[in-house]
Backbone as ProteinMPNN parsed JSONL, in Angstrom:
{"seq_chain_A": "XXXXXXXXXXXXXXXXXXXXXXXXXXXXXXXXXXXXXXXXXXXXXXXXXXXXXXXXXXXXXXXXXXXXXXXXXXXXXXXXXXXXXXXXXXXXXXXXXXXXXXXXXXXXXXXXXXXXX", "coords_chain_A": {"N_chain_A": [[0.84, -1.177, 0.0], [0.595, 2.167, -0.891], [2.024, 4.907, 0.731], [2.077, 8.306, 1.612], [3.83, 10.803, 3.152], [3.832, 13.918, 4.496], [5.945, 16.66, 5.461], [7.437, 19.541, 7.071], [5.888, 21.829, 7.065], [4.443, 24.894, 8.4], [4.483, 28.125, 9.985], [5.182, 31.207, 8.494], [6.513, 34.49, 7.831], [5.336, 36.92, 5.413], [7.154, 36.844, 2.374], [8.989, 35.055, 3.264], [10.421, 31.687, 3.367], [9.733, 28.207, 2.856], [10.275, 24.679, 2.941], [8.673, 21.934, 1.804], [8.375, 18.442, 2.366], [7.839, 15.236, 0.984], [7.657, 12.056, 1.778], [7.744, 8.953, 0.292], [6.393, 5.677, 0.401], [6.599, 3.824, -1.619], [8.589, 3.494, -4.597], [9.392, 6.56, -6.047], [9.835, 6.67, -8.685], [8.256, 4.79, -9.823], [5.795, 5.887, -9.985], [3.165, 7.373, -11.897], [2.778, 10.076, -11.785], [3.745, 12.703, -9.581], [3.264, 15.085, -7.041], [2.138, 18.269, -5.759], [-0.744, 19.551, -4.206], [-3.025, 22.094, -3.052], [-5.273, 23.448, -0.601], [-7.301, 25.952, 0.46], [-9.4, 27.249, 3.109], [-12.789, 27.054, 2.208], [-12.224, 27.036, -0.478], [-11.612, 25.311, -3.611], [-9.639, 22.362, -4.029], [-6.489, 22.773, -5.455], [-4.084, 22.376, -8.061], [-0.661, 22.718, -7.405], [2.053, 22.115, -8.072], [3.437, 19.669, -10.225], [5.071, 16.727, -11.194], [5.353, 14.8, -13.992], [5.635, 11.486, -15.218], [8.447, 11.008, -17.176], [9.454, 13.501, -17.036], [8.145, 15.92, -17.376], [7.069, 18.963, -16.018], [4.64, 20.724, -14.265], [3.417, 23.801, -13.234], [1.3, 25.814, -11.188], [0.072, 28.95, -12.335], [0.147, 30.946, -10.427], [2.286, 30.378, -8.786], [4.567, 30.183, -10.242], [7.978, 30.768, -10.76], [8.431, 31.173, -8.106], [8.035, 28.832, -6.607], [9.466, 25.556, -6.483], [9.555, 22.271, -7.605], [11.099, 19.248, -6.734], [13.134, 16.259, -6.56], [14.555, 13.592, -4.618], [16.182, 10.859, -5.28], [17.608, 8.975, -3.778], [16.562, 9.233, -1.229], [13.957, 8.779, -1.717], [12.032, 10.814, -1.919], [9.989, 13.658, -2.444], [10.127, 17.125, -2.976], [8.946, 20.418, -2.2], [9.993, 23.467, -2.728], [9.384, 26.573, -1.451], [9.437, 29.868, -2.043], [9.524, 33.431, -1.417], [7.02, 33.775, -0.151], [3.517, 34.417, 0.035], [0.613, 35.826, 1.669], [-1.67, 34.721, 0.44], [-0.804, 32.224, -0.228], [-1.292, 30.641, 1.897], [-2.541, 27.641, 3.092], [-3.732, 24.226, 3.293], [-1.463, 21.873, 2.359], [-1.119, 19.194, 0.136], [0.489, 16.206, -0.55], [0.61, 14.296, -3.515], [0.104, 11.464, -5.604], [0.018, 9.35, -8.48], [-0.504, 6.013, -9.508], [-0.152, 2.879, -11.162], [-2.27, 0.898, -13.379], [-5.474, 0.673, -14.32], [-4.814, 4.109, -13.398], [-4.377, 4.964, -9.974], [-5.227, 7.196, -7.41], [-3.258, 8.617, -4.86], [-2.994, 10.104, -1.687], [-1.422, 12.31, 0.613], [-1.832, 13.131, 4.115], [-1.992, 15.827, 4.434], [-0.603, 19.061, 5.13], [-0.224, 21.969, 7.054], [0.317, 25.236, 5.907], [1.014, 28.456, 6.801], [1.005, 31.82, 6.068], [1.706, 34.775, 7.332], [1.867, 37.979, 8.965]], "CA_chain_A": [[0.0, 0.0, 0.0], [1.368, 3.386, -1.005], [1.831, 5.922, 1.755], [2.747, 9.573, 1.385], [3.91, 11.496, 4.427], [4.353, 15.266, 4.335], [6.57, 17.332, 6.59], [8.062, 20.807, 6.747], [4.976, 22.956, 7.105], [4.552, 25.787, 9.536], [4.084, 29.512, 9.797], [6.252, 32.122, 8.123], [6.101, 35.832, 7.45], [5.39, 37.17, 3.979], [8.505, 36.94, 1.85], [9.799, 33.965, 3.778], [10.527, 30.447, 2.605], [9.544, 26.909, 3.478], [10.444, 23.528, 2.08], [7.861, 20.782, 2.142], [8.893, 17.148, 1.957], [6.887, 14.14, 0.865], [8.334, 10.768, 1.763], [6.885, 7.939, -0.301], [6.74, 4.302, 0.749], [6.983, 3.207, -2.869], [9.547, 4.244, -5.396], [8.802, 7.686, -6.758], [10.026, 6.438, -10.113], [7.191, 3.913, -10.277], [4.564, 6.662, -10.073], [2.883, 8.084, -13.131], [2.942, 11.489, -11.487], [3.849, 13.043, -8.17], [3.279, 16.53, -6.912], [1.529, 18.945, -4.631], [-1.966, 20.326, -4.307], [-3.32, 22.849, -1.836], [-6.667, 23.812, -0.423], [-7.586, 26.937, 1.486], [-10.786, 27.146, 3.563], [-13.786, 27.556, 1.29], [-11.772, 26.939, -1.861], [-11.374, 23.996, -4.171], [-8.264, 21.915, -4.055], [-5.883, 23.16, -6.707], [-2.731, 21.921, -8.342], [0.433, 23.656, -7.184], [3.159, 21.672, -8.912], [3.378, 18.233, -10.461], [6.022, 16.144, -12.12], [4.785, 13.653, -14.68], [6.608, 10.525, -15.716], [9.087, 11.514, -18.373], [10.135, 14.731, -16.687], [7.34, 17.124, -17.562], [6.702, 19.623, -14.774], [3.568, 21.683, -14.416], [3.213, 24.686, -12.1], [0.233, 26.795, -11.237], [0.557, 30.271, -12.71], [0.32, 31.772, -9.245], [3.513, 30.045, -8.06], [5.702, 30.139, -11.156], [9.063, 31.657, -10.388], [8.591, 31.199, -6.653], [8.05, 27.467, -6.091], [10.197, 24.581, -7.275], [9.396, 20.882, -7.221], [12.298, 18.471, -6.989], [13.102, 14.933, -5.965], [15.799, 12.974, -4.178], [15.96, 9.44, -5.52], [18.193, 8.194, -2.695], [15.666, 9.312, -0.081], [12.604, 8.503, -2.188], [11.309, 11.956, -1.392], [9.696, 14.776, -3.323], [10.159, 18.375, -2.238], [8.41, 21.65, -2.75], [10.647, 24.649, -2.184], [8.487, 27.704, -1.589], [10.104, 31.123, -1.753], [8.735, 34.655, -1.574], [5.662, 33.374, 0.198], [2.497, 35.442, 0.168], [-0.521, 35.368, 2.487], [-2.573, 33.9, -0.343], [-0.276, 30.872, -0.296], [-1.733, 29.912, 3.079], [-3.434, 26.545, 2.743], [-3.259, 22.888, 3.584], [-0.782, 21.328, 1.191], [-1.234, 17.744, 0.055], [1.275, 15.436, -1.498], [-0.261, 13.481, -4.346], [0.758, 10.628, -6.598], [-0.788, 8.366, -9.179], [0.252, 4.809, -9.799], [-0.89, 1.728, -11.628], [-3.057, 0.931, -14.599], [-5.746, 2.1, -14.394], [-4.129, 4.856, -12.34], [-5.014, 5.157, -8.687], [-4.755, 8.388, -6.716], [-2.814, 8.506, -3.476], [-2.896, 11.411, -1.059], [-0.97, 12.469, 1.977], [-2.84, 13.651, 5.037], [-1.997, 17.274, 4.34], [0.197, 19.797, 6.097], [-0.65, 23.361, 7.046], [1.245, 26.331, 5.679], [0.396, 29.734, 7.105], [1.858, 32.964, 5.758], [1.105, 35.958, 7.933], [2.761, 38.798, 9.759]], "C_chain_A": [[0.888, 1.244, 0.0], [1.006, 4.338, 0.119], [2.672, 7.141, 1.421], [2.689, 10.365, 2.677], [4.58, 12.846, 4.223], [5.019, 15.75, 5.621], [7.1, 18.676, 6.122], [7.153, 22.013, 6.747], [5.188, 23.806, 8.34], [4.066, 27.168, 9.187], [5.308, 30.366, 9.506], [5.658, 33.487, 7.806], [6.11, 35.984, 5.936], [6.815, 37.429, 3.51], [9.423, 35.837, 2.309], [9.744, 32.733, 2.904], [10.24, 29.244, 3.483], [9.859, 25.834, 2.462], [9.611, 22.378, 2.611], [8.5, 19.513, 1.607], [7.761, 16.138, 1.913], [7.667, 12.851, 0.729], [7.359, 9.693, 1.303], [7.354, 6.545, 0.093], [7.165, 3.5, -0.472], [7.966, 4.075, -3.616], [8.842, 5.366, -6.151], [8.92, 7.499, -8.263], [8.992, 5.477, -10.678], [5.865, 4.648, -10.443], [4.41, 7.283, -11.452], [3.104, 9.582, -12.965], [3.059, 11.661, -9.989], [3.91, 14.557, -8.059], [2.527, 17.007, -5.691], [0.271, 19.682, -5.038], [-2.121, 21.135, -3.025], [-4.789, 23.217, -1.808], [-6.79, 24.774, 0.747], [-9.048, 26.802, 1.909], [-11.756, 27.795, 2.581], [-13.429, 27.463, -0.172], [-11.664, 25.489, -2.302], [-9.902, 23.637, -4.072], [-7.676, 22.19, -5.434], [-4.471, 22.605, -6.829], [-1.737, 23.042, -8.087], [1.592, 23.334, -8.12], [3.089, 20.161, -9.05], [4.43, 17.829, -11.476], [5.437, 14.863, -12.683], [5.909, 12.771, -15.2], [7.136, 10.963, -17.073], [9.744, 12.855, -18.165], [9.348, 16.011, -16.871], [6.896, 17.666, -16.218], [5.683, 20.707, -15.061], [3.415, 22.476, -13.123], [1.959, 25.521, -12.292], [0.818, 28.159, -11.572], [0.893, 31.122, -11.488], [1.628, 31.507, -8.5], [4.738, 29.994, -8.956], [6.736, 31.187, -10.777], [9.326, 31.726, -8.905], [8.733, 29.806, -6.049], [8.816, 26.562, -7.043], [9.953, 23.183, -6.732], [10.66, 20.126, -7.607], [12.178, 17.118, -6.302], [14.5, 14.486, -5.581], [15.586, 11.475, -4.281], [16.486, 8.576, -4.381], [17.277, 8.146, -1.478], [14.219, 9.011, -0.441], [11.633, 9.581, -1.71], [11.141, 13.02, -2.465], [9.592, 16.033, -2.472], [9.398, 19.465, -2.972], [9.085, 22.807, -2.033], [9.776, 25.851, -2.486], [9.211, 28.96, -1.122], [9.152, 32.292, -1.971], [7.266, 34.409, -1.262], [4.755, 34.578, 0.44], [1.371, 34.927, 1.053], [-1.486, 34.47, 1.723], [-2.054, 32.492, -0.599], [-0.71, 30.027, 0.898], [-2.778, 28.873, 2.698], [-2.923, 25.265, 3.387], [-2.688, 22.321, 2.297], [-0.781, 19.809, 1.261], [-0.262, 17.179, -0.962], [0.346, 14.485, -2.24], [0.564, 12.674, -5.338], [-0.274, 9.748, -7.267], [0.094, 7.194, -9.555], [-0.676, 3.728, -10.307], [-1.647, 1.963, -12.916], [-4.295, 0.07, -14.408], [-5.128, 2.847, -13.213], [-5.008, 5.032, -11.115], [-4.392, 6.371, -8.013], [-4.375, 8.065, -5.284], [-2.576, 9.902, -2.935], [-2.24, 11.314, 0.306], [-2.076, 13.053, 2.826], [-2.968, 15.169, 4.989], [-1.172, 17.915, 5.436], [-0.091, 21.286, 5.931], [0.519, 24.305, 6.828], [0.495, 27.632, 5.915], [1.401, 30.847, 6.869], [1.162, 34.207, 6.29], [2.15, 36.713, 8.735], [2.302, 38.911, 11.197]], "O_chain_A": [[1.819, 1.353, 0.798], [-0.169, 4.547, 0.421], [3.824, 7.026, 1.004], [1.611, 10.572, 3.235], [5.744, 12.921, 3.828], [4.691, 15.301, 6.719], [7.203, 18.925, 4.921], [7.603, 23.121, 6.455], [6.0, 23.486, 9.208], [3.331, 27.362, 8.219], [6.333, 30.264, 10.181], [4.461, 33.619, 7.548], [6.82, 35.251, 5.247], [7.581, 38.139, 4.162], [10.531, 35.698, 1.791], [9.113, 32.724, 1.847], [10.474, 29.262, 4.691], [9.725, 26.05, 1.257], [9.817, 21.909, 3.73], [9.093, 19.51, 0.528], [6.835, 16.193, 2.722], [8.268, 12.583, -0.312], [6.274, 9.547, 1.866], [8.552, 6.263, 0.118], [7.998, 2.599, -0.369], [8.147, 5.251, -3.298], [7.826, 5.146, -6.81], [8.175, 8.114, -9.026], [8.863, 5.362, -11.897], [4.913, 4.089, -10.986], [5.39, 7.669, -12.091], [3.558, 10.265, -13.884], [2.533, 10.858, -9.218], [4.533, 15.227, -8.882], [2.309, 16.268, -4.731], [0.223, 20.347, -6.073], [-1.432, 20.887, -2.035], [-5.457, 23.288, -2.84], [-6.428, 24.449, 1.878], [-9.859, 26.288, 1.139], [-11.568, 28.941, 2.174], [-14.253, 27.782, -1.029], [-11.629, 24.569, -1.485], [-9.034, 24.51, -4.037], [-8.291, 21.877, -6.454], [-3.77, 22.397, -5.839], [-1.95, 24.179, -8.506], [2.051, 24.196, -8.871], [2.727, 19.458, -8.106], [4.645, 18.506, -12.482], [5.071, 13.953, -11.939], [6.982, 13.247, -15.569], [6.372, 11.249, -17.994], [10.509, 13.311, -19.015], [9.847, 17.089, -16.549], [6.402, 16.919, -15.374], [5.845, 21.506, -15.984], [3.298, 21.896, -12.044], [1.603, 25.888, -13.412], [1.925, 28.489, -11.147], [1.823, 31.927, -11.525], [2.04, 32.319, -7.671], [5.847, 29.779, -8.465], [6.405, 32.342, -10.509], [10.34, 32.28, -8.481], [9.473, 29.623, -5.083], [8.816, 26.774, -8.255], [10.123, 22.937, -5.538], [11.219, 20.342, -8.682], [11.232, 16.87, -5.554], [15.495, 14.942, -6.144], [14.886, 10.886, -3.457], [15.884, 7.555, -4.049], [17.222, 7.135, -0.777], [13.351, 8.99, 0.432], [10.564, 9.291, -1.173], [12.033, 13.25, -3.282], [9.034, 16.005, -1.375], [9.235, 19.431, -4.192], [8.785, 23.093, -0.873], [9.463, 26.121, -3.646], [9.553, 29.092, 0.053], [8.116, 32.159, -2.622], [6.383, 34.795, -2.029], [5.175, 35.605, 0.975], [1.191, 33.716, 1.178], [-2.062, 33.55, 2.304], [-2.781, 31.652, -1.13], [-0.508, 28.813, 0.898], [-3.779, 29.192, 2.057], [-1.83, 25.227, 3.951], [-3.362, 22.296, 1.267], [-0.484, 19.217, 2.299], [-0.208, 17.634, -2.105], [-0.591, 13.937, -1.658], [1.585, 13.138, -5.844], [-1.315, 9.439, -6.687], [1.272, 7.352, -9.876], [-1.845, 3.668, -9.927], [-1.664, 3.064, -13.467], [-4.181, -1.153, -14.339], [-4.941, 2.268, -12.143], [-6.22, 5.223, -11.216], [-3.174, 6.552, -8.042], [-5.079, 7.335, -4.586], [-2.033, 10.77, -3.62], [-2.469, 10.366, 1.057], [-3.133, 13.426, 2.316], [-3.961, 15.724, 5.46], [-1.056, 17.378, 6.537], [-0.188, 21.793, 4.814], [1.564, 24.194, 7.47], [-0.541, 27.879, 5.297], [2.509, 30.821, 7.403], [0.143, 34.635, 5.749], [3.178, 36.161, 9.13], [2.954, 39.574, 12.004]]}, "name": "protein", "num_of_chains": 1, "seq": "XXXXXXXXXXXXXXXXXXXXXXXXXXXXXXXXXXXXXXXXXXXXXXXXXXXXXXXXXXXXXXXXXXXXXXXXXXXXXXXXXXXXXXXXXXXXXXXXXXXXXXXXXXXXXXXXXXXXX"}
């Protein structure tokens, strides 16, 4: 059973940085896609960044130039480096992956990021 465990959330001031980590029980290279979504209260869950098998990376327009998704194969972990954080980035962030055929969605439990002064 695939498990995704997030860490690295917290509270920062506007302009600050955080790095989220997602440790996967299965090999990240076996996933069709892996990435991050977020959901603020009252809003729909939205894609933040995702890496698709083959190397294609997709970012939300709102985070381009500020957020970077990366991976560490040795640690089987996916990261989201978040720089120049804004209050509107405040949300619960979820690690997400798809695997198998037909593909199955896997979600982490979510981790809170709060950007405020």
